[in-house]
C-alpha positions as CSV (number, residue, x, y, z in Angstrom):
1,M,-67.5,-120.1,-146.4
2,A,-70.8,-118.2,-146.9
3,T,-71.1,-114.4,-146.2
4,H,-74.7,-113.0,-145.7
5,P,-75.5,-109.3,-145.6
6,G,-77.8,-108.0,-142.9
7,T,-80.7,-105.5,-142.3
8,S,-81.5,-103.5,-139.3
9,S,-84.7,-104.1,-137.3
10,G,-85.0,-100.9,-135.1
11,T,-85.9,-100.8,-131.4
12,V,-86.1,-103.9,-129.1
13,E,-88.1,-103.8,-126.0
14,V,-88.7,-106.4,-123.2
15,N,-91.5,-105.6,-120.7
16,G,-91.2,-102.0,-121.6
17,A,-87.4,-101.9,-121.3
18,Q,-85.6,-100.5,-124.3
19,L,-82.6,-102.7,-125.1
20,Y,-81.6,-100.9,-128.4
21,D,-82.7,-97.7,-130.0
22,E,-81.6,-97.5,-133.6
23,G,-81.8,-93.7,-133.5
24,R,-79.1,-93.5,-130.7
25,G,-76.8,-95.4,-132.9
26,R,-74.1,-98.2,-133.1
27,G,-75.9,-101.0,-131.4
28,R,-76.1,-99.6,-127.9
29,L,-77.7,-101.5,-125.1
30,L,-80.4,-99.4,-123.4
31,G,-81.6,-102.0,-120.8
32,Q,-83.4,-99.9,-118.2
33,M,-84.5,-102.6,-115.6
34,S,-82.4,-104.4,-113.2
35,L,-81.3,-108.0,-114.1
36,G,-83.1,-109.4,-111.0
37,G,-86.2,-107.6,-111.9
38,L,-86.1,-108.8,-115.5
39,A,-85.2,-112.5,-114.4
40,A,-88.2,-112.4,-111.8
41,G,-90.6,-111.5,-114.5
42,M,-89.8,-114.5,-116.7
43,E,-91.7,-117.8,-116.4
44,D,-90.3,-121.3,-116.3
45,K,-87.2,-122.1,-114.2
46,V,-84.9,-119.5,-112.9
47,S,-81.9,-120.6,-110.6
48,T,-80.6,-118.7,-107.7
49,M,-76.8,-118.0,-107.2
50,N,-74.8,-121.0,-106.6
51,E,-71.0,-121.2,-106.5
52,D,-71.0,-124.6,-108.3
53,V,-73.0,-123.5,-111.4
54,L,-74.0,-120.4,-113.3
55,L,-77.2,-118.5,-112.8
56,H,-79.5,-119.6,-115.5
57,E,-83.0,-119.6,-116.8
58,V,-84.7,-122.4,-118.7
59,K,-87.6,-121.6,-121.1
60,G,-89.5,-123.7,-123.6
61,Q,-89.2,-127.4,-124.9
62,G,-87.4,-129.0,-127.7
63,E,-83.8,-128.9,-129.0
64,P,-81.6,-127.1,-126.4
65,L,-79.8,-124.0,-127.2
66,V,-77.4,-122.3,-124.5
67,L,-77.0,-118.4,-124.7
68,V,-73.9,-116.9,-123.0
69,P,-73.9,-113.1,-122.6
70,G,-71.4,-110.4,-122.7
71,G,-69.9,-108.9,-119.7
72,L,-71.3,-105.4,-118.9
73,S,-75.1,-105.9,-119.4
74,G,-75.0,-109.7,-118.8
75,W,-77.9,-112.1,-119.5
76,L,-80.6,-109.4,-119.8
77,S,-79.1,-108.8,-123.3
78,W,-80.4,-112.2,-124.4
79,I,-84.1,-111.8,-123.2
80,P,-85.7,-110.8,-126.5
81,F,-83.9,-113.6,-128.3
82,A,-84.8,-116.2,-125.6
83,E,-88.5,-115.1,-125.7
84,R,-88.9,-115.9,-129.5
85,L,-86.6,-118.8,-129.6
86,A,-88.3,-120.7,-126.7
87,K,-91.4,-120.9,-128.8
88,D,-89.9,-123.9,-130.6
89,R,-87.0,-125.2,-128.5
90,T,-85.5,-125.2,-125.0
91,V,-83.5,-122.2,-124.4
92,V,-81.0,-121.9,-121.6
93,R,-80.0,-118.4,-120.7
94,V,-76.9,-118.3,-118.4
95,Q,-75.2,-115.4,-116.6
96,L,-71.4,-115.1,-116.6
97,R,-69.9,-115.8,-113.2
98,S,-67.9,-112.5,-113.5
99,V,-71.3,-110.6,-113.9
100,E,-72.7,-112.6,-111.0
101,L,-70.0,-111.4,-108.6
102,A,-70.2,-108.0,-109.8
103,E,-73.8,-107.8,-109.2
104,A,-73.3,-109.3,-105.8
105,G,-70.5,-107.0,-105.0
106,Q,-68.2,-109.9,-104.3
107,P,-64.5,-110.0,-105.0
108,Y,-63.2,-112.2,-107.9
109,P,-61.4,-115.2,-106.7
110,A,-57.7,-115.8,-107.2
111,G,-57.0,-117.6,-110.4
112,Y,-60.4,-116.3,-112.0
113,G,-60.3,-116.3,-115.8
114,T,-61.5,-118.1,-119.0
115,L,-61.2,-121.5,-117.6
116,T,-63.1,-120.5,-114.6
117,E,-66.1,-119.6,-116.8
118,R,-65.5,-122.6,-119.1
119,E,-65.8,-125.1,-116.4
120,V,-68.7,-123.6,-114.5
121,L,-70.6,-123.5,-117.8
122,R,-69.7,-127.2,-118.1
123,A,-71.0,-127.9,-114.5
124,T,-74.1,-126.0,-115.4
125,V,-75.0,-127.9,-118.6
126,D,-74.2,-131.2,-116.8
127,Q,-76.5,-130.2,-114.0
128,L,-79.3,-129.6,-116.6
129,G,-78.6,-133.0,-118.2
130,L,-77.6,-131.4,-121.7
131,D,-75.4,-134.0,-123.3
132,R,-75.2,-132.1,-126.7
133,F,-76.6,-128.6,-127.5
134,D,-76.5,-125.6,-129.9
135,L,-74.2,-122.9,-128.1
136,A,-74.2,-119.1,-128.9
137,G,-72.2,-116.5,-127.2
138,W,-71.7,-112.6,-127.5
139,S,-68.5,-110.8,-126.7
140,Y,-66.8,-112.3,-123.6
141,G,-69.6,-114.9,-123.7
142,G,-68.5,-115.8,-127.3
143,H,-64.8,-116.1,-126.2
144,V,-66.0,-118.6,-123.3
145,A,-68.3,-120.4,-125.8
146,L,-65.4,-121.0,-128.3
147,A,-63.1,-122.1,-125.4
148,F,-65.9,-124.5,-124.2
149,T,-66.3,-125.9,-127.9
150,L,-62.6,-126.5,-128.4
151,E,-62.4,-128.3,-125.2
152,Y,-65.6,-130.3,-125.4
153,P,-66.4,-130.4,-129.1
154,E,-68.5,-133.6,-128.6
155,R,-71.0,-131.5,-126.5
156,V,-71.6,-128.9,-129.1
157,R,-73.9,-129.3,-132.0
158,T,-73.5,-125.9,-133.6
159,L,-71.6,-122.7,-132.3
160,T,-72.5,-119.2,-133.0
161,V,-70.2,-116.4,-131.8
162,I,-70.9,-112.7,-132.0
163,E,-67.4,-110.6,-131.9
164,P,-65.7,-112.8,-129.4
165,P,-62.5,-111.3,-128.0
166,A,-60.7,-114.4,-128.7
167,V,-57.3,-112.5,-129.0
168,W,-55.3,-115.7,-129.1
169,I,-56.3,-116.3,-132.7
170,L,-54.7,-113.0,-133.8
171,R,-51.5,-113.8,-131.8
172,E,-51.5,-117.0,-133.8
173,T,-52.3,-115.3,-137.2
174,G,-50.4,-112.1,-136.8
175,H,-53.2,-110.0,-138.0
176,A,-54.4,-106.6,-136.6
177,A,-51.1,-106.5,-134.5
178,D,-51.2,-102.7,-133.7
179,A,-55.0,-102.8,-132.7
180,L,-54.2,-105.9,-130.7
181,R,-51.4,-104.2,-128.7
182,Q,-53.7,-101.3,-128.1
183,S,-56.4,-103.3,-126.8
184,E,-54.2,-105.4,-124.5
185,A,-52.6,-102.2,-123.1
186,Y,-56.1,-101.0,-122.1
187,D,-57.2,-104.2,-120.7
188,R,-54.0,-104.8,-118.6
189,S,-54.2,-101.2,-117.4
190,V,-57.4,-101.9,-115.5
191,S,-56.7,-105.5,-114.3
192,G,-57.1,-106.0,-110.6
193,R,-57.9,-102.5,-109.6
194,E,-60.9,-100.5,-109.1
195,V,-62.4,-99.5,-112.5
196,T,-63.3,-95.7,-112.8
197,I,-66.0,-94.1,-114.7
198,D,-63.4,-92.8,-117.2
199,D,-62.2,-96.5,-117.6
200,L,-65.7,-97.5,-118.3
201,K,-66.1,-94.9,-121.0
202,A,-62.9,-95.8,-122.6
203,F,-64.0,-99.5,-122.8
204,L,-67.3,-98.6,-124.4
205,V,-65.5,-96.6,-127.1
206,R,-62.8,-99.3,-127.6
207,A,-65.5,-102.0,-127.8
208,G,-67.4,-100.2,-130.6
209,L,-70.4,-99.2,-128.4
210,G,-69.9,-95.6,-128.8
211,R,-67.5,-92.6,-130.0
212,P,-65.3,-90.4,-127.9
213,G,-67.4,-87.6,-126.4
214,D,-70.7,-89.5,-126.6
215,D,-73.1,-88.7,-123.8
216,F,-73.2,-92.3,-122.4
217,E,-74.7,-91.0,-119.0
218,S,-78.0,-90.1,-120.9
219,L,-78.4,-93.8,-121.9
220,P,-80.9,-95.8,-119.8
221,S,-78.3,-98.6,-119.5
222,W,-75.7,-96.3,-118.0
223,P,-76.8,-97.3,-114.3
224,I,-76.2,-101.0,-115.2
225,W,-72.9,-100.4,-117.0
226,V,-71.8,-98.3,-113.8
227,R,-72.9,-101.1,-111.4
228,N,-71.2,-103.9,-113.3
229,R,-68.1,-101.9,-114.5
230,Q,-65.8,-103.9,-112.0
231,V,-66.3,-106.7,-114.6
232,L,-63.8,-104.9,-116.7
233,S,-60.9,-105.6,-114.2
234,T,-60.9,-109.2,-115.3
235,N,-60.5,-108.5,-119.0
236,G,-56.9,-108.9,-118.7
237,T,-57.4,-112.6,-118.1
238,I,-58.5,-112.9,-121.6
239,W,-54.9,-112.4,-122.7
240,D,-53.7,-115.2,-120.4
241,Y,-55.8,-117.8,-122.2
242,T,-54.0,-119.6,-125.0
243,D,-55.0,-122.1,-127.6
244,S,-53.9,-123.1,-131.1
245,L,-55.1,-122.8,-134.7
246,D,-54.5,-126.6,-135.0
247,R,-57.4,-127.2,-132.7
248,L,-59.6,-124.7,-134.7
249,R,-58.7,-126.6,-138.0
250,A,-59.6,-129.9,-136.4
251,L,-62.9,-128.5,-135.1
252,D,-65.8,-130.8,-136.5
253,V,-68.6,-128.3,-135.3
254,P,-70.4,-125.9,-137.7
255,V,-69.4,-122.2,-136.6
256,L,-71.3,-119.0,-137.5
257,G,-69.3,-116.0,-136.8
258,V,-71.0,-112.6,-136.7
259,K,-69.5,-109.2,-136.9
260,G,-70.7,-105.7,-137.3
261,T,-69.8,-103.5,-140.3
262,E,-68.7,-100.7,-137.9
263,T,-66.8,-102.8,-135.3
264,T,-63.3,-102.4,-134.2
265,E,-60.4,-103.7,-136.3
266,D,-59.4,-106.4,-133.9
267,L,-62.7,-107.9,-133.3
268,A,-63.4,-107.9,-137.0
269,A,-60.1,-109.7,-137.8
270,I,-60.8,-112.2,-134.8
271,V,-64.2,-113.2,-136.5
272,D,-62.6,-113.3,-140.0
273,D,-59.8,-115.6,-138.8
274,L,-62.0,-117.8,-136.9
275,V,-64.3,-118.4,-139.9
276,A,-61.2,-119.0,-142.2
277,N,-59.5,-121.6,-140.0
278,V,-62.5,-123.8,-138.9
279,P,-63.6,-126.6,-141.5
280,H,-67.3,-125.5,-141.2
281,G,-67.3,-121.9,-141.0
282,T,-69.9,-119.3,-142.1
283,L,-69.5,-115.4,-141.8
284,L,-72.4,-113.2,-141.0
285,E,-71.9,-109.4,-141.4
286,L,-74.7,-107.2,-139.8
287,P,-75.0,-103.4,-139.9
288,G,-73.8,-101.7,-136.8
289,G,-71.0,-102.3,-134.2
290,H,-70.3,-104.6,-131.4
291,A,-74.0,-105.1,-130.7
292,C,-75.0,-105.7,-134.2
293,H,-77.1,-108.7,-133.4
294,I,-79.4,-106.5,-131.2
295,Q,-79.6,-103.9,-134.0
296,N,-80.8,-106.8,-136.3
297,V,-82.7,-109.2,-134.2
298,D,-85.0,-110.5,-137.1
299,R,-82.0,-111.2,-139.3
300,F,-79.8,-112.7,-136.7
301,L,-82.6,-115.0,-135.5
302,E,-83.2,-116.1,-139.2
303,E,-79.4,-116.8,-139.7
304,L,-79.2,-118.4,-136.3
305,T,-82.1,-120.7,-137.1
306,R,-80.8,-121.5,-140.5
307,H,-77.4,-122.4,-139.0
308,T,-78.6,-124.8,-136.4
309,A,-81.2,-126.4,-138.7
310,A,-78.5,-127.5,-141.1
311,V,-77.3,-130.1,-138.7
312,P,-79.4,-133.2,-138.2
313,S,-80.7,-133.8,-134.6
């Protein structure tokens, strides 16, 4: 297992939209353009909403890399990474089904959960003709990417996950038990009901995206978070997903696990236990919290490139 320190790279902007401002602290996403507006401004191929596959954008040419986002900000968070990565390879940026539905103001179907996202991701890469590819996911997107890799390891060339809430790992290892109970209590408390502004603020604190009493309303991303907050009502389904350490230990896929130095106890423990249990695991620790890869774009891209280049095409 290798461990790499990180460095901060400051402010990230896309078409004038600030995604992270180091001065505001702790890796906060500050996207101030709508997801639709950002997607419309991108070149190459952008899909429209389809119940059979995820919304997705394809850029560049070369070895394929699929990027799966977190829940509140969705696929806009991967834009600055996709722009740079697409200079040398094909980059597929997908939207989570949960965010698609929140953006459209549509209800979640009965039985929605991790397997829903896993299988619609599979349908998406199948439609795109991607037999084997590098896969990266942040937050809930990392949880989905890990579930996909465990089920379809022959499809994944390398896996990169940034603080995935793969809580089943901690249930298996017994680590961070108190923090795990508190997180489950919060997630279960908002399951299947209308998510309030107070619920949203509590989540931002629990996820390591701010501190109690922070002025979240002043952040340019606040309207996006408010609009998409109903996504949080699906967080309880994360706890319904189960898997086994045996499958992790048998996973013949190189895994880069990324965590922030200021992240929460349970998210840090998940990354540590994931890397410790896979045969080919590397730990990358970056300054910051849950959005540490956005705080450290240059370093993250450097390590992602190193990780994917280590495997023959």
